[in-house]
ZAGULO-124607 format. One record per residue (C-alpha): z, x, y; residue in three letters; residue number from 1. Coordinates in steps of 0.5 Angstrom, whole numbers, plus 500, padded with zeros to 3 digits. Layout:
N
pt w = Z&u = X&v = Y&type = Ala&seq = NUM
...
//
This chain:
457
pt w = 500&u = 499&v = 499&type = Met&seq = 1
pt w = 499&u = 503&v = 506&type = Arg&seq = 2
pt w = 503&u = 501&v = 513&type = Arg&seq = 3
pt w = 502&u = 501&v = 520&type = Tyr&seq = 4
pt w = 504&u = 502&v = 527&type = Phe&seq = 5
pt w = 502&u = 504&v = 533&type = Val&seq = 6
pt w = 501&u = 510&v = 537&type = Ser&seq = 7
pt w = 506&u = 510&v = 542&type = Leu&seq = 8
pt w = 503&u = 516&v = 545&type = Ala&seq = 9
pt w = 497&u = 512&v = 546&type = Ile&seq = 10
pt w = 501&u = 506&v = 548&type = Ala&seq = 11
pt w = 503&u = 510&v = 553&type = Cys&seq = 12
pt w = 497&u = 512&v = 555&type = Ser&seq = 13
pt w = 494&u = 504&v = 557&type = Leu&seq = 14
pt w = 501&u = 503&v = 560&type = Phe&seq = 15
pt w = 503&u = 509&v = 563&type = Gln&seq = 16
pt w = 510&u = 511&v = 564&type = Gly&seq = 17
pt w = 513&u = 508&v = 558&type = Cys&seq = 18
pt w = 520&u = 513&v = 555&type = Lys&seq = 19
pt w = 519&u = 514&v = 547&type = Ile&seq = 20
pt w = 525&u = 512&v = 543&type = Glu&seq = 21
pt w = 526&u = 512&v = 536&type = Arg&seq = 22
pt w = 527&u = 504&v = 536&type = Glu&seq = 23
pt w = 520&u = 504&v = 539&type = Asn&seq = 24
pt w = 519&u = 503&v = 532&type = Ala&seq = 25
pt w = 515&u = 498&v = 528&type = Leu&seq = 26
pt w = 520&u = 495&v = 522&type = Ala&seq = 27
pt w = 516&u = 498&v = 516&type = Pro&seq = 28
pt w = 512&u = 493&v = 512&type = Gly&seq = 29
pt w = 508&u = 490&v = 520&type = Ile&seq = 30
pt w = 502&u = 492&v = 521&type = Gly&seq = 31
pt w = 501&u = 495&v = 528&type = Ala&seq = 32
pt w = 495&u = 490&v = 531&type = Ala&seq = 33
pt w = 500&u = 485&v = 531&type = Glu&seq = 34
pt w = 505&u = 488&v = 536&type = His&seq = 35
pt w = 499&u = 490&v = 540&type = Leu&seq = 36
pt w = 496&u = 485&v = 546&type = Leu&seq = 37
pt w = 487&u = 484&v = 545&type = Pro&seq = 38
pt w = 485&u = 489&v = 550&type = His&seq = 39
pt w = 489&u = 495&v = 545&type = Glu&seq = 40
pt w = 486&u = 493&v = 539&type = Ala&seq = 41
pt w = 481&u = 498&v = 541&type = Asp&seq = 42
pt w = 486&u = 503&v = 540&type = Ala&seq = 43
pt w = 489&u = 502&v = 532&type = Gln&seq = 44
pt w = 490&u = 508&v = 529&type = Val&seq = 45
pt w = 492&u = 508&v = 521&type = Asp&seq = 46
pt w = 499&u = 514&v = 523&type = Leu&seq = 47
pt w = 505&u = 512&v = 518&type = Cys&seq = 48
pt w = 504&u = 512&v = 511&type = Gly&seq = 49
pt w = 497&u = 516&v = 510&type = Asp&seq = 50
pt w = 502&u = 522&v = 509&type = Gly&seq = 51
pt w = 501&u = 525&v = 515&type = Ile&seq = 52
pt w = 505&u = 527&v = 521&type = Val&seq = 53
pt w = 503&u = 525&v = 527&type = Gln&seq = 54
pt w = 506&u = 525&v = 534&type = Asp&seq = 55
pt w = 512&u = 521&v = 534&type = Gly&seq = 56
pt w = 512&u = 521&v = 526&type = Glu&seq = 57
pt w = 519&u = 526&v = 524&type = Glu&seq = 58
pt w = 516&u = 525&v = 516&type = Cys&seq = 59
pt w = 511&u = 522&v = 512&type = Asp&seq = 60
pt w = 511&u = 523&v = 504&type = Asp&seq = 61
pt w = 505&u = 517&v = 504&type = Ala&seq = 62
pt w = 511&u = 512&v = 499&type = Asn&seq = 63
pt w = 515&u = 505&v = 500&type = Asp&seq = 64
pt w = 521&u = 508&v = 497&type = Val&seq = 65
pt w = 526&u = 507&v = 503&type = Asp&seq = 66
pt w = 531&u = 511&v = 500&type = Asp&seq = 67
pt w = 529&u = 519&v = 500&type = Asp&seq = 68
pt w = 528&u = 524&v = 504&type = Lys&seq = 69
pt w = 523&u = 520&v = 508&type = Cys&seq = 70
pt w = 524&u = 512&v = 512&type = Thr&seq = 71
pt w = 518&u = 507&v = 510&type = Asn&seq = 72
pt w = 519&u = 507&v = 518&type = Ala&seq = 73
pt w = 516&u = 516&v = 517&type = Cys&seq = 74
pt w = 524&u = 518&v = 520&type = Tyr&seq = 75
pt w = 528&u = 523&v = 518&type = Glu&seq = 76
pt w = 534&u = 519&v = 514&type = Pro&seq = 77
pt w = 540&u = 518&v = 518&type = Val&seq = 78
pt w = 547&u = 515&v = 518&type = Cys&seq = 79
pt w = 546&u = 509&v = 522&type = Gly&seq = 80
pt w = 539&u = 506&v = 520&type = Asp&seq = 81
pt w = 541&u = 502&v = 517&type = Gly&seq = 82
pt w = 538&u = 505&v = 509&type = Ile&seq = 83
pt w = 544&u = 507&v = 505&type = Arg&seq = 84
pt w = 541&u = 513&v = 503&type = Gln&seq = 85
pt w = 545&u = 516&v = 496&type = Lys&seq = 86
pt w = 542&u = 524&v = 496&type = His&seq = 87
pt w = 545&u = 525&v = 502&type = Leu&seq = 88
pt w = 552&u = 523&v = 499&type = Gly&seq = 89
pt w = 552&u = 515&v = 504&type = Glu&seq = 90
pt w = 557&u = 509&v = 500&type = Glu&seq = 91
pt w = 554&u = 505&v = 505&type = Cys&seq = 92
pt w = 549&u = 504&v = 511&type = Asp&seq = 93
pt w = 551&u = 498&v = 515&type = Asp&seq = 94
pt w = 546&u = 500&v = 521&type = Gly&seq = 95
pt w = 552&u = 499&v = 527&type = Asn&seq = 96
pt w = 557&u = 503&v = 531&type = Asp&seq = 97
pt w = 563&u = 499&v = 529&type = Ser&seq = 98
pt w = 568&u = 502&v = 526&type = Asn&seq = 99
pt w = 573&u = 498&v = 524&type = Asp&seq = 100
pt w = 569&u = 493&v = 518&type = Asp&seq = 101
pt w = 568&u = 495&v = 512&type = Ala&seq = 102
pt w = 562&u = 501&v = 514&type = Cys&seq = 103
pt w = 565&u = 506&v = 518&type = Thr&seq = 104
pt w = 560&u = 509&v = 522&type = Asn&seq = 105
pt w = 561&u = 516&v = 518&type = Leu&seq = 106
pt w = 558&u = 511&v = 513&type = Cys&seq = 107
pt w = 564&u = 512&v = 507&type = Trp&seq = 108
pt w = 567&u = 506&v = 506&type = Asn&seq = 109
pt w = 573&u = 503&v = 509&type = Ala&seq = 110
pt w = 579&u = 505&v = 505&type = Arg&seq = 111
pt w = 586&u = 507&v = 508&type = Cys&seq = 112
pt w = 588&u = 514&v = 510&type = Gly&seq = 113
pt w = 580&u = 514&v = 514&type = Asp&seq = 114
pt w = 583&u = 513&v = 521&type = Gly&seq = 115
pt w = 581&u = 507&v = 522&type = Tyr&seq = 116
pt w = 585&u = 500&v = 522&type = Val&seq = 117
pt w = 581&u = 496&v = 518&type = Gln&seq = 118
pt w = 581&u = 489&v = 515&type = Leu&seq = 119
pt w = 589&u = 487&v = 513&type = Ala&seq = 120
pt w = 591&u = 494&v = 515&type = Glu&seq = 121
pt w = 597&u = 495&v = 521&type = Glu&seq = 122
pt w = 595&u = 501&v = 522&type = Cys&seq = 123
pt w = 592&u = 508&v = 520&type = Asp&seq = 124
pt w = 594&u = 516&v = 522&type = Asp&seq = 125
pt w = 589&u = 518&v = 517&type = Ala&seq = 126
pt w = 595&u = 523&v = 513&type = Asn&seq = 127
pt w = 599&u = 522&v = 508&type = Ala&seq = 128
pt w = 606&u = 523&v = 512&type = Asp&seq = 129
pt w = 611&u = 518&v = 509&type = Ser&seq = 130
pt w = 616&u = 519&v = 515&type = Thr&seq = 131
pt w = 611&u = 518&v = 521&type = Asp&seq = 132
pt w = 610&u = 511&v = 525&type = Asp&seq = 133
pt w = 605&u = 508&v = 519&type = Cys&seq = 134
pt w = 606&u = 508&v = 512&type = Val&seq = 135
pt w = 601&u = 506&v = 506&type = Ala&seq = 136
pt w = 596&u = 503&v = 513&type = Cys&seq = 137
pt w = 603&u = 499&v = 513&type = Thr&seq = 138
pt w = 608&u = 499&v = 519&type = Lys&seq = 139
pt w = 614&u = 502&v = 517&type = Ala&seq = 140
pt w = 621&u = 499&v = 518&type = Phe&seq = 141
pt w = 626&u = 499&v = 514&type = Cys&seq = 142
pt w = 626&u = 498&v = 507&type = Gly&seq = 143
pt w = 620&u = 500&v = 506&type = Asp&seq = 144
pt w = 623&u = 506&v = 500&type = Gly&seq = 145
pt w = 620&u = 511&v = 506&type = Phe&seq = 146
pt w = 626&u = 516&v = 510&type = Leu&seq = 147
pt w = 624&u = 515&v = 518&type = Gln&seq = 148
pt w = 626&u = 516&v = 524&type = Lys&seq = 149
pt w = 633&u = 513&v = 526&type = Gly&seq = 150
pt w = 634&u = 512&v = 519&type = Glu&seq = 151
pt w = 639&u = 515&v = 515&type = Val&seq = 152
pt w = 637&u = 512&v = 508&type = Cys&seq = 153
pt w = 631&u = 507&v = 504&type = Asp&seq = 154
pt w = 631&u = 506&v = 498&type = Asp&seq = 155
pt w = 626&u = 500&v = 498&type = Gly&seq = 156
pt w = 631&u = 493&v = 497&type = Asp&seq = 157
pt w = 634&u = 488&v = 500&type = Gln&seq = 158
pt w = 641&u = 490&v = 497&type = Ile&seq = 159
pt w = 647&u = 491&v = 502&type = Asp&seq = 160
pt w = 651&u = 494&v = 498&type = Ser&seq = 161
pt w = 648&u = 499&v = 494&type = Asp&seq = 162
pt w = 650&u = 505&v = 497&type = Gly&seq = 163
pt w = 644&u = 505&v = 504&type = Cys&seq = 164
pt w = 645&u = 497&v = 507&type = Ser&seq = 165
pt w = 640&u = 493&v = 509&type = Asn&seq = 166
pt w = 640&u = 496&v = 517&type = Gln&seq = 167
pt w = 638&u = 504&v = 512&type = Cys&seq = 168
pt w = 644&u = 507&v = 514&type = Gln&seq = 169
pt w = 650&u = 510&v = 509&type = Val&seq = 170
pt w = 655&u = 505&v = 508&type = Pro&seq = 171
pt w = 662&u = 507&v = 511&type = Arg&seq = 172
pt w = 669&u = 502&v = 511&type = Cys&seq = 173
pt w = 669&u = 498&v = 517&type = Gly&seq = 174
pt w = 663&u = 497&v = 517&type = Asp&seq = 175
pt w = 663&u = 489&v = 515&type = Gly&seq = 176
pt w = 659&u = 491&v = 508&type = Ile&seq = 177
pt w = 664&u = 490&v = 502&type = Val&seq = 178
pt w = 661&u = 496&v = 498&type = Gln&seq = 179
pt w = 664&u = 495&v = 490&type = Thr&seq = 180
pt w = 660&u = 502&v = 489&type = Gly&seq = 181
pt w = 665&u = 506&v = 493&type = Phe&seq = 182
pt w = 671&u = 503&v = 492&type = Asp&seq = 183
pt w = 672&u = 498&v = 498&type = Glu&seq = 184
pt w = 677&u = 491&v = 497&type = Gln&seq = 185
pt w = 674&u = 488&v = 503&type = Cys&seq = 186
pt w = 671&u = 489&v = 508&type = Asp&seq = 187
pt w = 672&u = 486&v = 516&type = Asp&seq = 188
pt w = 670&u = 490&v = 521&type = Ala&seq = 189
pt w = 676&u = 491&v = 525&type = Asn&seq = 190
pt w = 681&u = 496&v = 526&type = Gln&seq = 191
pt w = 687&u = 491&v = 525&type = Asp&seq = 192
pt w = 692&u = 494&v = 519&type = Asn&seq = 193
pt w = 696&u = 488&v = 518&type = Thr&seq = 194
pt w = 691&u = 483&v = 516&type = Asp&seq = 195
pt w = 689&u = 482&v = 509&type = Ala&seq = 196
pt w = 684&u = 487&v = 509&type = Cys&seq = 197
pt w = 687&u = 494&v = 512&type = Ser&seq = 198
pt w = 683&u = 500&v = 516&type = Asn&seq = 199
pt w = 682&u = 504&v = 508&type = Ser&seq = 200
pt w = 678&u = 497&v = 506&type = Cys&seq = 201
pt w = 683&u = 496&v = 502&type = Lys&seq = 202
pt w = 686&u = 488&v = 500&type = Leu&seq = 203
pt w = 693&u = 488&v = 502&type = Ala&seq = 204
pt w = 699&u = 489&v = 498&type = Arg&seq = 205
pt w = 706&u = 489&v = 497&type = Cys&seq = 206
pt w = 707&u = 498&v = 497&type = Gly&seq = 207
pt w = 701&u = 499&v = 502&type = Asp&seq = 208
pt w = 706&u = 503&v = 506&type = Gly&seq = 209
pt w = 704&u = 497&v = 512&type = Ile&seq = 210
pt w = 709&u = 492&v = 513&type = Val&seq = 211
pt w = 705&u = 486&v = 512&type = Gln&seq = 212
pt w = 707&u = 480&v = 516&type = Ala&seq = 213
pt w = 711&u = 476&v = 509&type = Asn&seq = 214
pt w = 714&u = 483&v = 507&type = Glu&seq = 215
pt w = 721&u = 486&v = 511&type = Thr&seq = 216
pt w = 719&u = 493&v = 509&type = Cys&seq = 217
pt w = 714&u = 497&v = 505&type = Asp&seq = 218
pt w = 715&u = 504&v = 504&type = Asp&seq = 219
pt w = 708&u = 506&v = 500&type = Gly&seq = 220
pt w = 711&u = 508&v = 493&type = Asn&seq = 221
pt w = 714&u = 504&v = 488&type = Arg&seq = 222
pt w = 722&u = 509&v = 487&type = Val&seq = 223
pt w = 726&u = 502&v = 486&type = Cys&seq = 224
pt w = 733&u = 505&v = 489&type = Asp&seq = 225
pt w = 731&u = 506&v = 496&type = Asp&seq = 226
pt w = 732&u = 502&v = 499&type = Gly&seq = 227
pt w = 725&u = 498&v = 499&type = Cys&seq = 228
pt w = 724&u = 494&v = 492&type = Ser&seq = 229
pt w = 717&u = 493&v = 490&type = Asn&seq = 230
pt w = 717&u = 486&v = 493&type = Arg&seq = 231
pt w = 718&u = 489&v = 500&type = Cys&seq = 232
pt w = 725&u = 486&v = 499&type = Glu&seq = 233
pt w = 731&u = 491&v = 500&type = Pro&seq = 234
pt w = 734&u = 491&v = 492&type = Ala&seq = 235
pt w = 740&u = 487&v = 490&type = Arg&seq = 236
pt w = 743&u = 486&v = 482&type = Cys&seq = 237
pt w = 742&u = 478&v = 482&type = Gly&seq = 238
pt w = 735&u = 478&v = 486&type = Asp&seq = 239
pt w = 730&u = 476&v = 480&type = Gly&seq = 240
pt w = 727&u = 483&v = 481&type = Ile&seq = 241
pt w = 727&u = 489&v = 475&type = Val&seq = 242
pt w = 729&u = 496&v = 480&type = Gln&seq = 243
pt w = 729&u = 502&v = 477&type = Cys&seq = 244
pt w = 736&u = 502&v = 475&type = Asp&seq = 245
pt w = 736&u = 495&v = 472&type = Glu&seq = 246
pt w = 734&u = 494&v = 465&type = Asp&seq = 247
pt w = 733&u = 487&v = 466&type = Cys&seq = 248
pt w = 736&u = 483&v = 472&type = Asp&seq = 249
pt w = 734&u = 476&v = 470&type = Asp&seq = 250
pt w = 738&u = 473&v = 477&type = Gly&seq = 251
pt w = 743&u = 468&v = 475&type = Asn&seq = 252
pt w = 751&u = 470&v = 473&type = Ser&seq = 253
pt w = 749&u = 468&v = 465&type = Glu&seq = 254
pt w = 753&u = 474&v = 463&type = Asn&seq = 255
pt w = 750&u = 472&v = 454&type = Ala&seq = 256
pt w = 743&u = 470&v = 456&type = Asp&seq = 257
pt w = 741&u = 477&v = 454&type = Gly&seq = 258
pt w = 741&u = 480&v = 462&type = Cys&seq = 259
pt w = 747&u = 481&v = 463&type = Ser&seq = 260
pt w = 751&u = 481&v = 471&type = Asn&seq = 261
pt w = 752&u = 488&v = 470&type = Asp&seq = 262
pt w = 743&u = 488&v = 471&type = Cys&seq = 263
pt w = 744&u = 491&v = 464&type = Val&seq = 264
pt w = 739&u = 488&v = 457&type = Lys&seq = 265
pt w = 743&u = 485&v = 453&type = Ala&seq = 266
pt w = 743&u = 490&v = 446&type = Thr&seq = 267
pt w = 745&u = 490&v = 438&type = Cys&seq = 268
pt w = 752&u = 495&v = 437&type = Gly&seq = 269
pt w = 753&u = 491&v = 445&type = Asp&seq = 270
pt w = 759&u = 486&v = 441&type = Gly&seq = 271
pt w = 757&u = 480&v = 443&type = Val&seq = 272
pt w = 753&u = 475&v = 439&type = Thr&seq = 273
pt w = 746&u = 473&v = 443&type = Gln&seq = 274
pt w = 743&u = 467&v = 439&type = Lys&seq = 275
pt w = 738&u = 468&v = 443&type = Ser&seq = 276
pt w = 735&u = 474&v = 441&type = Glu&seq = 277
pt w = 736&u = 473&v = 434&type = Gly&seq = 278
pt w = 742&u = 475&v = 433&type = Glu&seq = 279
pt w = 746&u = 474&v = 427&type = Glu&seq = 280
pt w = 753&u = 477&v = 430&type = Cys&seq = 281
pt w = 755&u = 484&v = 434&type = Asp&seq = 282
pt w = 761&u = 487&v = 431&type = Asp&seq = 283
pt w = 760&u = 493&v = 437&type = Gly&seq = 284
pt w = 759&u = 498&v = 431&type = Asn&seq = 285
pt w = 754&u = 503&v = 428&type = Arg&seq = 286
pt w = 757&u = 502&v = 421&type = Lys&seq = 287
pt w = 750&u = 499&v = 417&type = Asp&seq = 288
pt w = 754&u = 496&v = 411&type = Thr&seq = 289
pt w = 760&u = 491&v = 414&type = Asp&seq = 290
pt w = 759&u = 484&v = 414&type = Asp&seq = 291
pt w = 754&u = 485&v = 420&type = Cys&seq = 292
pt w = 749&u = 490&v = 420&type = Thr&seq = 293
pt w = 746&u = 494&v = 424&type = Asn&seq = 294
pt w = 740&u = 490&v = 427&type = His&seq = 295
pt w = 745&u = 484&v = 428&type = Cys&seq = 296
pt w = 745&u = 481&v = 422&type = Lys&seq = 297
pt w = 749&u = 477&v = 416&type = Val&seq = 298
pt w = 749&u = 482&v = 411&type = Pro&seq = 299
pt w = 743&u = 480&v = 405&type = Arg&seq = 300
pt w = 740&u = 482&v = 399&type = Cys&seq = 301
pt w = 732&u = 484&v = 402&type = Gly&seq = 302
pt w = 734&u = 488&v = 408&type = Asp&seq = 303
pt w = 733&u = 494&v = 407&type = Gly&seq = 304
pt w = 741&u = 496&v = 406&type = Val&seq = 305
pt w = 744&u = 498&v = 399&type = Thr&seq = 306
pt w = 751&u = 493&v = 400&type = Gln&seq = 307
pt w = 754&u = 496&v = 394&type = Thr&seq = 308
pt w = 760&u = 492&v = 395&type = Arg&seq = 309
pt w = 756&u = 486&v = 394&type = Leu&seq = 310
pt w = 752&u = 487&v = 388&type = Gly&seq = 311
pt w = 747&u = 491&v = 390&type = Glu&seq = 312
pt w = 744&u = 497&v = 387&type = Glu&seq = 313
pt w = 737&u = 497&v = 390&type = Cys&seq = 314
pt w = 735&u = 493&v = 396&type = Asp&seq = 315
pt w = 728&u = 498&v = 399&type = Asp&seq = 316
pt w = 726&u = 489&v = 404&type = Gly&seq = 317
pt w = 720&u = 491&v = 402&type = Asp&seq = 318
pt w = 719&u = 484&v = 397&type = Gly&seq = 319
pt w = 716&u = 488&v = 393&type = Asp&seq = 320
pt w = 719&u = 486&v = 385&type = Asn&seq = 321
pt w = 714&u = 490&v = 382&type = Thr&seq = 322
pt w = 716&u = 497&v = 384&type = Asp&seq = 323
pt w = 723&u = 501&v = 383&type = Glu&seq = 324
pt w = 727&u = 496&v = 386&type = Cys&seq = 325
pt w = 727&u = 488&v = 384&type = Thr&seq = 326
pt w = 727&u = 483&v = 389&type = Thr&seq = 327
pt w = 735&u = 482&v = 387&type = Gly&seq = 328
pt w = 737&u = 489&v = 389&type = Cys&seq = 329
pt w = 737&u = 491&v = 382&type = Lys&seq = 330
pt w = 734&u = 496&v = 379&type = Arg&seq = 331
pt w = 728&u = 496&v = 375&type = Ala&seq = 332
pt w = 729&u = 498&v = 368&type = Phe&seq = 333
pt w = 724&u = 495&v = 362&type = Cys&seq = 334
pt w = 727&u = 489&v = 358&type = Gly&seq = 335
pt w = 729&u = 486&v = 366&type = Asp&seq = 336
pt w = 723&u = 481&v = 364&type = Gly&seq = 337
pt w = 719&u = 483&v = 370&type = Ile&seq = 338
pt w = 713&u = 487&v = 369&type = Val&seq = 339
pt w = 713&u = 494&v = 373&type = Gln&seq = 340
pt w = 707&u = 498&v = 376&type = Trp&seq = 341
pt w = 709&u = 504&v = 370&type = Asn&seq = 342
pt w = 710&u = 498&v = 364&type = Glu&seq = 343
pt w = 704&u = 493&v = 360&type = Gln&seq = 344
pt w = 709&u = 488&v = 359&type = Cys&seq = 345
pt w = 717&u = 487&v = 359&type = Asp&seq = 346
pt w = 720&u = 480&v = 354&type = Asp&seq = 347
pt w = 726&u = 482&v = 356&type = Ala&seq = 348
pt w = 727&u = 484&v = 349&type = Asn&seq = 349
pt w = 728&u = 490&v = 343&type = Gln&seq = 350
pt w = 724&u = 486&v = 338&type = Val&seq = 351
pt w = 718&u = 491&v = 337&type = Cys&seq = 352
pt w = 713&u = 485&v = 333&type = Ser&seq = 353
pt w = 712&u = 479&v = 338&type = Asp&seq = 354
pt w = 706&u = 483&v = 342&type = Gly&seq = 355
pt w = 711&u = 487&v = 346&type = Cys&seq = 356
pt w = 714&u = 494&v = 344&type = Leu&seq = 357
pt w = 722&u = 495&v = 346&type = Asp&seq = 358
pt w = 720&u = 500&v = 351&type = Asn&seq = 359
pt w = 715&u = 495&v = 354&type = Cys&seq = 360
pt w = 707&u = 497&v = 351&type = Lys&seq = 361
pt w = 703&u = 493&v = 347&type = Phe&seq = 362
pt w = 703&u = 498&v = 342&type = Gln&seq = 363
pt w = 705&u = 505&v = 340&type = Ala&seq = 364
pt w = 704&u = 511&v = 342&type = Thr&seq = 365
pt w = 703&u = 515&v = 336&type = Cys&seq = 366
pt w = 704&u = 523&v = 339&type = Gly&seq = 367
pt w = 707&u = 523&v = 345&type = Asn&seq = 368
pt w = 713&u = 525&v = 342&type = Gly&seq = 369
pt w = 717&u = 519&v = 344&type = Arg&seq = 370
pt w = 719&u = 514&v = 337&type = Ile&seq = 371
pt w = 718&u = 508&v = 339&type = Glu&seq = 372
pt w = 717&u = 501&v = 335&type = Cys&seq = 373
pt w = 714&u = 502&v = 329&type = Gly&seq = 374
pt w = 714&u = 509&v = 328&type = Glu&seq = 375
pt w = 718&u = 514&v = 323&type = Glu&seq = 376
pt w = 718&u = 520&v = 327&type = Cys&seq = 377
pt w = 713&u = 522&v = 333&type = Asp&seq = 378
pt w = 713&u = 530&v = 333&type = Asp&seq = 379
pt w = 707&u = 531&v = 338&type = Ala&seq = 380
pt w = 702&u = 534&v = 335&type = Asn&seq = 381
pt w = 697&u = 532&v = 330&type = His&seq = 382
pt w = 698&u = 537&v = 325&type = Asp&seq = 383
pt w = 698&u = 534&v = 318&type = Gly&seq = 384
pt w = 703&u = 538&v = 314&type = Ser&seq = 385
pt w = 709&u = 539&v = 317&type = Asp&seq = 386
pt w = 713&u = 533&v = 316&type = Asn&seq = 387
pt w = 711&u = 528&v = 321&type = Cys&seq = 388
pt w = 704&u = 526&v = 320&type = Val&seq = 389
pt w = 701&u = 520&v = 324&type = Asn&seq = 390
pt w = 708&u = 518&v = 325&type = Cys&seq = 391
pt w = 710&u = 518&v = 319&type = His&seq = 392
pt w = 715&u = 522&v = 315&type = Leu&seq = 393
pt w = 710&u = 526&v = 310&type = Ala&seq = 394
pt w = 711&u = 524&v = 303&type = Ile&seq = 395
pt w = 707&u = 526&v = 297&type = Cys&seq = 396
pt w = 700&u = 521&v = 297&type = Gly&seq = 397
pt w = 700&u = 521&v = 304&type = Asp&seq = 398
pt w = 694&u = 525&v = 303&type = Gly&seq = 399
pt w = 696&u = 533&v = 307&type = Tyr&seq = 400
pt w = 700&u = 538&v = 302&type = Trp&seq = 401
pt w = 706&u = 540&v = 306&type = His&seq = 402
pt w = 706&u = 547&v = 305&type = Ala&seq = 403
pt w = 715&u = 548&v = 306&type = Asp&seq = 404
pt w = 715&u = 542&v = 301&type = Ser&seq = 405
pt w = 716&u = 541&v = 294&type = Ala&seq = 406
pt w = 708&u = 540&v = 294&type = Glu&seq = 407
pt w = 703&u = 544&v = 290&type = Glu&seq = 408
pt w = 697&u = 538&v = 292&type = Cys&seq = 409
pt w = 696&u = 532&v = 295&type = Asp&seq = 410
pt w = 690&u = 528&v = 294&type = Asp&seq = 411
pt w = 691&u = 521&v = 296&type = Gly&seq = 412
pt w = 691&u = 518&v = 291&type = Asn&seq = 413
pt w = 694&u = 514&v = 284&type = Thr&seq = 414
pt w = 690&u = 517&v = 280&type = Asp&seq = 415
pt w = 694&u = 522&v = 276&type = Asn&seq = 416
pt w = 687&u = 524&v = 271&type = Thr&seq = 417
pt w = 684&u = 529&v = 276&type = Asp&seq = 418
pt w = 685&u = 536&v = 280&type = Asn&seq = 419
pt w = 693&u = 533&v = 283&type = Cys&seq = 420
pt w = 698&u = 529&v = 280&type = Thr&seq = 421
pt w = 701&u = 522&v = 282&type = Gln&seq = 422
pt w = 708&u = 527&v = 283&type = Ser&seq = 423
pt w = 702&u = 533&v = 288&type = Cys&seq = 424
pt w = 704&u = 538&v = 283&type = Leu&seq = 425
pt w = 697&u = 540&v = 279&type = Arg&seq = 426
pt w = 695&u = 539&v = 273&type = Pro&seq = 427
pt w = 698&u = 542&v = 266&type = Phe&seq = 428
pt w = 698&u = 543&v = 258&type = Cys&seq = 429
pt w = 705&u = 541&v = 257&type = Gly&seq = 430
pt w = 706&u = 535&v = 263&type = Asp&seq = 431
pt w = 704&u = 528&v = 259&type = Lys&seq = 432
pt w = 699&u = 528&v = 262&type = Ile&seq = 433
pt w = 692&u = 527&v = 258&type = Val&seq = 434
pt w = 686&u = 531&v = 262&type = Gln&seq = 435
pt w = 679&u = 533&v = 262&type = Ser&seq = 436
pt w = 679&u = 537&v = 256&type = Gly&seq = 437
pt w = 685&u = 536&v = 253&type = Glu&seq = 438
pt w = 685&u = 532&v = 247&type = Ala&seq = 439
pt w = 693&u = 529&v = 247&type = Cys&seq = 440
pt w = 699&u = 532&v = 251&type = Asp&seq = 441
pt w = 705&u = 531&v = 249&type = Asp&seq = 442
pt w = 710&u = 535&v = 253&type = Gly&seq = 443
pt w = 712&u = 539&v = 249&type = Asn&seq = 444
pt w = 712&u = 545&v = 246&type = Asn&seq = 445
pt w = 713&u = 545&v = 238&type = Thr&seq = 446
pt w = 708&u = 546&v = 234&type = Ala&seq = 447
pt w = 706&u = 541&v = 227&type = Asn&seq = 448
pt w = 708&u = 534&v = 230&type = Asp&seq = 449
pt w = 701&u = 532&v = 232&type = Gly&seq = 450
pt w = 700&u = 535&v = 238&type = Cys&seq = 451
pt w = 699&u = 543&v = 239&type = Thr&seq = 452
pt w = 698&u = 547&v = 246&type = Asn&seq = 453
pt w = 694&u = 540&v = 247&type = Cys&seq = 454
pt w = 690&u = 539&v = 241&type = Ala&seq = 455
pt w = 691&u = 535&v = 235&type = Leu&seq = 456
pt w = 693&u = 539&v = 229&type = Asp&seq = 457
//
């Protein structure tokens, strides 16, 4: 496509005295003839777009591309020509000279920090200093989280009691704000030390050293015997206030109600039975085995005190019937009818055949060295050759050969014809027992009596 415009030089020759300016260039794509007077038509010359730089042209690249190095009006591209030239680094080009719209005169998109106040911005000082009057294109204010001139702190919130007030000042006692995080109990913002809030931002109280309207005295300490009580009144026994040198003070003149008229607390052993304190007796002594224990109780089985005069053998006071001292205050023993921790049974008799032996076991334990029910002996060993075998006295026929007896053998059976007779002796010819290999055995050495040397004659 060809583009045309009037040569400014020719136009100036026809209309004397004109000034050549860039703004007189015709818009791309509009023929020059459309803008010439009739007598100028002959002066029309084929120029912009022909690839030849003519007078009045800055360039001519003979193409239709408007955003390259030569515009369609044959001018070199510049910021402000209304054409966005990406190759020149332009972000935008609105063709005007306003810095307050979305495209600056530098052909950059408007942004916070470019030095121009645009759109929703309150300010723009083109710096990153958060301590001046403009922060993030917003006018600085107390509570924006940035420390500015005149501010001691700025925590960016509207919490007045968190260490930085809503006036951007560090909290202090007397500023009228109760700072609980700084141990303030109150803050009335005045210097009156006798009202409900002291000048140290503490609630008025007895003991703070300041005499309030309802106090007679206040010495600021916890000493009770210095003339001013801990209730800020003159101290005295009977005023109902327990002072440092008093055990109690019930404010009355009753001597047997747990607190004496001398402000001494009643105790077991003072000789006065204080029923209100749970005392059953009080004999005023420290003897635990008489008619009144040291706990001011009437003695009884289970009180933990062994009263031998009352027939007690023991008293552990624990209510446990299975330990060494029964709840009847008697020493536990096998046969008392109570199964103790070391007993398997206890039927309170000495009968061995009723399921519970006389040693409070279900069955005897052979080998423990004690002769128990059903045992003849117990030598605490497993030696079958001594006089006690399996807790029974050794006998011929028990299957054990006892070397210290008359036994020669013991096979534990009643067969008289084997290698060991019922008498636990080795068989021999003449023992009157016909053994294997013998024809007879008459138990003598008489010849010709029908049996000689265990052979028939």
